[in-house]
N, C-alpha and C positions, 0 to 999 in steps of 0.2 A: 838658853832655855826658853826665850820668848818665841822662838820659831817652831817649837815642837808642836803646838796645837795646829798650826798651819800645815806642817808636814803631815801630821796624822790625818788631817782633813783630806789632803790630796790622795793619800794612800787609800782612804776609805772610798773616795769617789771612783778611783780606778781599780779597786779590788774586784776581781771577777765574781759575778753573781752565781750562786748555786741554785739551779732550777730543779725543783723536786717534781718529777713527773707523777701524775696521778696513777695510782696502781690500777691495773686492769681488774675489773670485777670478777670475782670467782663465781662462775655460774653454777657450780655444784653447790656451793654454800647458799646461793640464792634459791636454788630449787628446794633444798632441804628446809630453809627458813620459811619459804612460801607455803610450806605444808604445816607450819607451826611446830617444826621439829628442830632439834639440834643434831649435829653430826654424831654425837654419842648415842643418840636414839636410833640411828640407822644401824642397828646391831641386835644381837640376841644376848640375853643374860647367860653367862657361862654355866650357871646352875641349870638353866633350861636345856642347854645343849647336852649337858652331861646326864640329864634325866632320861634321855633316850638311850637306846641299847648301847652298852659298852662292849668292847672285846679287847683281848690282850695284844692285838697287832697294830693298834692305832699309833701313829707317830706322836711322840710326846708334845710336840708343838702344835698339833692340828686343832684341838678344841679351842685353845686360846685364840688362834688366828680365825677360826670359824666364828667365834663370838664377836669379832671386830672386823666386819667385812670390808670396811674402807681401808684397812691396812693390807689387804690382799695385793694391790698393785705394788706397794713398797716391797713386800716380801717376794713377789714374783720378779721384780726388777733386780733385787739383790741376788736372787738365784741366777738370773741371766748374766749379770755383770761378773759374778764369780766364774761361771763357765767361760765367759768371753776372755777372762784374764789367763786362762790355762795355757801354759807354754809347752807342755809335754804330756806324755801318757800318765806319768805319776800325778801331775796336777789334776788331770781329769778324774782319776780314781779318788784322790783325796777330797776334792770338792764334791763329788757325788756322794761319798760317804758322809760328809758333813751335812748335806741336805737331808740325809736319812737319820740325822741326830747321832751319828757315830763319829765322835771327834777322835781321829787317829792321825798319827804321822804328822804332827804339827811341826816338828823339827825337820830341817832339810833332808836329813837322812837318819836312819836308825843304825844298828850295829852292822859294821862292814865285815863280811866273811874273812877269816884269816886265810892267807894265801902263801904257799911255799914259793918264795921268789925264784928259787933255782929251777924247779920243774913244776910250775903252777898247775898246768892242766893235768899232767900225768898223776901228780900227787892227789889232786882233787878227785879224779876218777877212781884211783886206788882206794882212797878213803871211803868213797861212796859204795864201791863194790864190797869192801870189807864190812861196812855197816849193815849190808843187806844179805851177807852170807854168800856173795858171789865169789867163787874161787878163781883166781887169775894165775894160770900156769906161767912158767918162765918164758915159754915160747909166745904165749899170748901177750905177756907184758912187753916182750921185745917188739912185737908187731904194733902194739898200742903206743909204745914210745916213739917208734918211727913216724906214726901218724901225727902224734902231738908235735914232734920236732919239725914236721913239715910246715907247721904254721909259724907265723912271725911271733916274736915275743909278746907283742901287743895283743895279738889274738889269742895266744895261749892264756894270758892273764884274763882277758875278757871272758873267755869260756869258763875258766876256773871260777871267776866271780859269779857268773851266771849259775853254775852248779851250786855254789854256796848260797846264793839268794833263793834258789829253788828249794834247797833243804830248809831254809827259814820259812818259806811259803808253805811247805808241807807241814812243818811243825805247828804253825799258826792255824792252818786249815784243820789239822787234827784237833786242836783246842776248840775250834769253832763247832765241830761236830761231836765233841766228846760226850755230850749228854744224849745223843741219839743212839738207840740200841744198835749194836753192831749187826744183829741179824736183820734189822730193818733197812740198813743203809742201801744195800743192793736193790731192794724192792723199791725204795723211794727214788733211787737214781733212775730206775726204769720207768717210774710213773711220771717223772717230770717231763715237760712243764705241766704243773698242776692246773694252770689256768684253763687248759683244754679239757679238763675233766668235769666242767660245770654241768654239762647236760647229762652226764652219766652218773653223777653223784660224786661227792668229794671224798677221796680216800682219807680215812682217819689217820693213816700213817703220815701223810703229808702235813696234816694239821698239827699232829704231835711233833713232827720234825721242825715245823716253824716255831713252835714254843721252845724247843730245845736248842735251836740254832743260835750260836753266839756270834753274831755278824761282825762285831768289832775285831775279833781275832782274824776273821777271814779278810776283812778290808785292810788290816794292818799288814798281813802277809802279802796281799796284792800290791800294796804300796811299796813294799820292799823289793819284790821281784820286778816291779815297774822300773826301779832304778837301773837294774841290769838291762832291761829292754831299751830304755832311753840311751844308756851309754853305748850299747851295741849299735844303735842307729847312728849315733854321733861318730863312732869309730868307722863305720862304713863310708861316711862322707870323706874320710881321710885315707882309708886303706882298705882294699878289698882282700878278703882271706882266700887262701888256696882251698882246694877240695878236701873234704874231711867227712868221715862218717863213723859213728860208733854207737853201740847200744848201751843203755844204762837202765837201772831199775825203774827210772821215771819215764822212760821212753827213749826213742832214737834221737841222736843229734846228727844233723845232716847239713853240710855246706856244699851247694852245687854251683856249677859254673854259669857262663853266659849264654849257653845254648837254649834251644826250645825244649825244655824239659817237661816230663810228665811225672807228677808226684801223686802216688796213691798212699795217702797218710792213714796209718792205723794208730799206733801208739807213738805219737811224736812229741818229744820234749821241745826240740828247737829245730827249725828248718830255716836256713838262710839261702836265698837264691839271688845271685848277683846280676842276673840279666836274662834277656830272651823272652819270647812269647810263650809263657808256660801254662800248663793246665794242672789243676789241682782237684783231687777227688778224696772222698773219705773224710776222716776227722782232721781236716787241716785247721790248726789253731782251735781245737775243740777237745775238751777233756773226755776221753773215751772210757774212763773208769776211775775208780777211787785210787788206783795205783798210778794215775797220770794227773797229779795235782796241778801241774803247769804245762801248758801247751802254747808255744809261740811260733809264729811264722813271719818272716820278713822277706819281702820281694823288692829288689832295687829298681827294676825297670822292665819295660815290655808291656805288650797288650795281653793281659793274662785272663784266664778263665778259671773260675772257682765254681765247682758244681758238686752237689750231693744228690744222690738218687733215692735215699731213704730218710724217713722222718727221724730215725734214731741217730742219724749222722749230724749231730749238732756240730757246727763248724763255723769258720770265718770269724773268729773272735767270740766263742761261746763258752762261758764259764759255768760248769755244772759241778758243784762241790769242789771247786778249784778256780784257778786263774787261767784265762786264755786270751791271747792277743794276736791279731793279724795287722801287720803294717805293710802297706803297699806304697812305694815311694813315687812311682810315676807310670804313665801308660793309660790307655783307654781300656778299662777292665770290665769284665762281666761277672757278676756274683749271682749265682742261682742256687737257692736252697729251698727247704720245705718248712722247717720250724726250728725255733731256738737257735738262730744263727744271725750272722752279720751284726755283731755287737749286741749279744744277748746274754742273759744270766738267769740261772735257777739255782739258788743256794750257792752263789759264787759271784765272780766278776768276769765280764766279757767285754773286750774292747776291739773295735775295728777302726783303724785310721788309714784313710786314703789321701795321699798328699797332693797328687796332680793327676789330671786326665779327665776325660768325659766318660763317666762310669754309669753302669746300669746294674741296679740292685733288684732282685726279684725273690720273693719268698711267699709263704702262705700265712704262717702264724708266729707270734712272739719273735719278731726279728727287727732289725734296723733300729737299734737303740731301744731295747725292751728288757724288762726284768721283773722277776718275782723273787722275793727273798734274796736280793742281790743288786748289783749295779751293771746295767747294760748300756754301752756307749758306742755310738757310731759317729765319727767325725770325718767329714769330707772337706778338705781344705781348698780345693780349686777345681773348676771345670763345670761344664753343663751336664748335670746328672739326672738320672731317672730312678725313682724309687717306686716299686710296686709290691703290694702285699694285699692281704685280705683282712686280717684280724689281729688286734693286739700288737701293733707294730708302729714304727716311725715316731718314736718318742712315746713309749708306753710304760706305765708302772702299775703292776698288780701289787698285792699285799707285800709290804715291806720291801718294795722294789723301787729303784730309781732308774728310769729309762730316758736317755738323752740322744736325740739326733741333732747334731750341729753341722750345718753346711755353711761354709765361710764365703761362698761366692759362686756366681754363675746363674744362668737361666735354668732353673730346675723344675722338675715335674714330680709331684707326689700323688700317687694314686692308691687309694684303698678300694679295691675292685668292687663295683656295685652293679655289674652287668651279669657276671657269672654267679648266680645266687646259690651259695653253699652254706650260708649261715644266716637264714632269714631272721629278721628282727621281730620283736614282739610288737613294735609299733606299726610295721608295714611289712608283710611277708614278701612284697615285691622288691625289697631292698635288704642288703646285708647289714648286720650289725658290724660296724667297723672298729670302734675303739682305737683309732689311729690318729696320728698327727697332733701329738700333745694331749695324751689321755691318761687320766688316773682312774683306776677301777678297783672296786672291792666286791666281795661276796656278801650279799644281803640275805640273811637267814632268819630274820625276825618272824617270818610267817611259816618257817619250817622248823628245823631242829635247834635254832637259836645259836648255832656256832658261826656267827658272822665273822668276816675277816675284812677289816678296814682296808681301803685302797692305798695305792702307792702314788708316786709322782711321775708324770710323763711330760717331757719338754721337747718341743720342736723349735729350734733356734736357727733361722735362716738369715744370714747376715748380708745378703745382697743379690741383685739380679731380678729379672722379670720372671716370676714363678707362677706355676699352676698347681692348685690343690683340688683334689676330688675325693669324696668319700660317700658312704651311705648314711646309716643312722649312727650317731655318736662319733664325732670327730672334730678336729680343728680347734683345739683348745676346749676340752670337755672333761667332765668328771662325774663319777658315780660312787655313791656310798663311801664317804669319808676319804675320797681320793682328791688329788689336785692335778689339773691339766693346764699346761701353758703352751701357747703358740705365739711366737714373736717373729715378725718379718721386718728386717731393718730398712730395706730400700727396694725400689723397683715398682713397676706397674704389675700388680699381681691379680690373679683371678682365683676366686674361691667358689667351689661348687659342692653343695651338700644337701642332705635331705631333712633330717630331724635331729634335734640336739646337736647343733653344730655352731662353730664360730663364736666361742665364748659363752656356751650354755651348758647347763648340767642339771642333774636330778638327784634327789635323795641324799642330802647332806654333803654335796660335793662343792668344790671350789674350782672355778674355771676363769682363766684370764687370757684374753686374746688381745694382741697388740700389733698394730700396723703403724710403722714409724714414718713412712714416706711413700709417695707414688700415687698414681691414678689407679684405683683398685675397683674390682667388681666383685660383689657378693651375691651369690645365689643360694637361697634356702627354700626348698619347694614345699616343706611342710612345717609343722608347728615347733615351738620351743627352740628358737634359734636366734642368733645374733644378739648376744647380751641378755640372756634370760636365765633366771634362777627358779627352779621348781622344787617344792617340798624342802624347805630349810636349806636351800642351796644358794650359792652366790655365783652369778654369771656376769662378767664384765667384758665388754668389747670396746676398745679404744682405737680410733684411727686419727693419726696426728698430721695429716696433710694430703693434698691432692684432690682432684675432681673424682669423686667416688660415686659408684652406682650400687644401689641396694635393690635387688629383685627378690621379692618374697611371693612367688607364685609358681604354679606348674601349668602346663598346657594340657587341656582335655578337649577333644573335638574342636580344635582350633581356637579355643577361648582360654583366657586366663582364669585360673582358679586361685584366688589369693589365700595365703596362709595367715592365720591369726596366732596370737601369742608369740610375737616376734619383735625384735628391735627395741630392746629396753623394757622388759616386762618382768614383774614378779608374779609368782603363782603358788598358791597353797603355802603361805609363809615363806616365800622366796624373795630374793633380792636380785633384780636384773637392771643393768645399766648399759646403755649404748651412748658413747660420746664421740663426736667427730669435730676436729678443729681444722678450719681452713678448706678452701676449695669450693667449687660449685657442685653441689651434691644432688643426686637424684634418688628419691625414695619411692620406688614403685611398690608400695605397700598399701593394699586396699581393704584389708580386713582388720577387725579388732578382736582382742586387745592388741595394741601395738604402739610404738613410738611414745613411750612414757605412760603406760597404763598397767593396771594389775588385772590378773585373772584369777579364777578359782578361789575366791574368799572362802574361808572355813565357815561351817555352819554357825549361825548366830547363837551366842551363849551355849556353846557346845559343852561347857563344863570341863574343859581340859586346858593344859598349859598353853595350847595353841591359841586360845582366845586372846592372849596378851602378846603374841609374837608378831613382829612386823611382817607385812607383805607389801612390797613396794617396787614400782617400775619407774625408772628415770631415763629420760632422753634429753641429750644436749647436742646442739649443732652450733658451732661458733664460726662466724665469718662466711663469706661467699654468698652467691645467689642460688638458693636451693629450691628444689621442686618436690612437691608432695602429691601423691595420689589420694591418701587418706583425707577425709573431710575435716577431721579434728585437728590436723597439724597445718601450720602456716608459717610463712617466712616472717621473721622479726615479730614473733608472738610467743605467748606463754599459755599453756593450757593445763588445767587441773581436772583430774577425774573425781567425780563425786563418790561419797561412801556408798557401800552396798545398801540398796533400798530397804532390805529386810532387817538391817542392823545399822541404822544411821548414826548411832551414838558410839559405836565401837571405833576407837582410834588406832586401828592397826593396818588398814588397807589404804594405800596411797598410790597415786599415779600423777606424774607431772612431766611436761615437756617444755623445753625452752629453745627457741631459735633466736640467736642474737648476733649482732655484727662483730662484737669483740668480747674478750674475756678469757679466762683460764678455766681449767677443769681439775686443778690439783686437788687431791693427791692421786688422781686416777692414772698418772703416768710418771 
């Protein structure tokens, strides 16, 4: 016992010391506290938000998130991680449905269709024919049986299950549209996509259809038929089917061989092509009417061409009052459409998945992961790809729509055409309104007939490669009128080119989040309200997490730089704008104000409205590196604070601050 103290002393002497490193300073907290605020005050009162015009189409989660702007990055990253985790088509559908506040299909699978094990395909077809009053003569049944027997047992069962799931999808589709007047359905089908009717006046039938549309049923049916699509893709990896073709009340089922085939799709339920350099026209993977509730095309290999010649040929994964899916497994493919195509939806669910190859996507409107009253998804898993469109595309959500463009790798190019001016913007007639590349958009009718339609959610998620992005006005993580837009690029040296309202900026009650996770990136915004700017009760956040980055906010006129103001971390008219950059030697060629942590457009002093008490704030943060500034008010290793408005010095609502520091964090901005 006498040796115990000595032994304990030795143990204590040689016990490893725990060194607690000093926590890095949170520069966002520092910026907020330097203004005499708390994080909770960088917000709007929920009652203030809801005092403004309401409409029946707003997502139920939107106002709560809108009132707490600093929670936007968390919500955006949660959305991104959920889409990143998707392993198949069903996952994509279910996750998109959840983002729209429709919790469906949480179980791995719903009811499985009952299959006659002895003659699964023949029995399924006979039951379908009988249910629709199609008479099958003895001779016709004999020919049909021969066709069915030519397929392997595995493929007979697979097609039988597909028919069963299609019947489920139709049942739930019919429930989704049960409250829409039957005499209006054909008219509404012809009018969609309704986003294109803005300049001509909105059809009241479409507005009423939106009120009557029960999306949960539509999305559940889409999740069910997605099970059959995923299992067919899995079976194709193991066993290729023989040739087969048969008509059904839902459309034609076709299995073609490995040659260079030409498919002119009209009313197609299922098209499987096992190889060859094929060409597709018409309604390929597109619902061509209410009697075609499901349309699926699967191509296994080859350099394929998909083309539509008319705007009413919605195709290439275009769900209109139904479910449509195109899956292309490999090859350098060319997708050429006009509107409502390439992973698009209008009152439905549309999916395009391209697994391998260097692909080219071209369209005009509502394409490439775009939706209104539905889910539109384009996923490209591999290759160097080019995406071209004009308007409402490349991750776009209009009212009650979730649009996702997810590219998993490759050096990609995203172009929202701004040289062929077919849709001049209100901000600058020399440029198109794009609403592309992660854009959420709604109809603002407070100055008109009052029938506003809150915006949807648009997401562009690029997960690797050196990429190029180009657009006109409104793009690259943008939102308008209670919509939400997200652009996230995971890696690579990327180049962004835009005009006005771009790169994490928005207007009129929108939420925009732009995130660059790595790489030496270049940002060009030639006009105002860009790169982390919120205008009119909007939130715009731009976060760059690494690399030597260049920010150019000017345009050239007569050989001289004309700098743009209201850029790079500004709030305007009760807006919240944040630009935050961590790491790297960055260059900010920004020479006008407000910019770099300032506010613009303070509301009139003592205006006597609720806006007198609503915050208007711009925050700029640069952490690490040796940085260069053109603006006179911004400096390396410094802090700058904008003074209150001279005509209203006592009002504590307008704030501007910038911090350049050697170290620190910016949580919770990423």
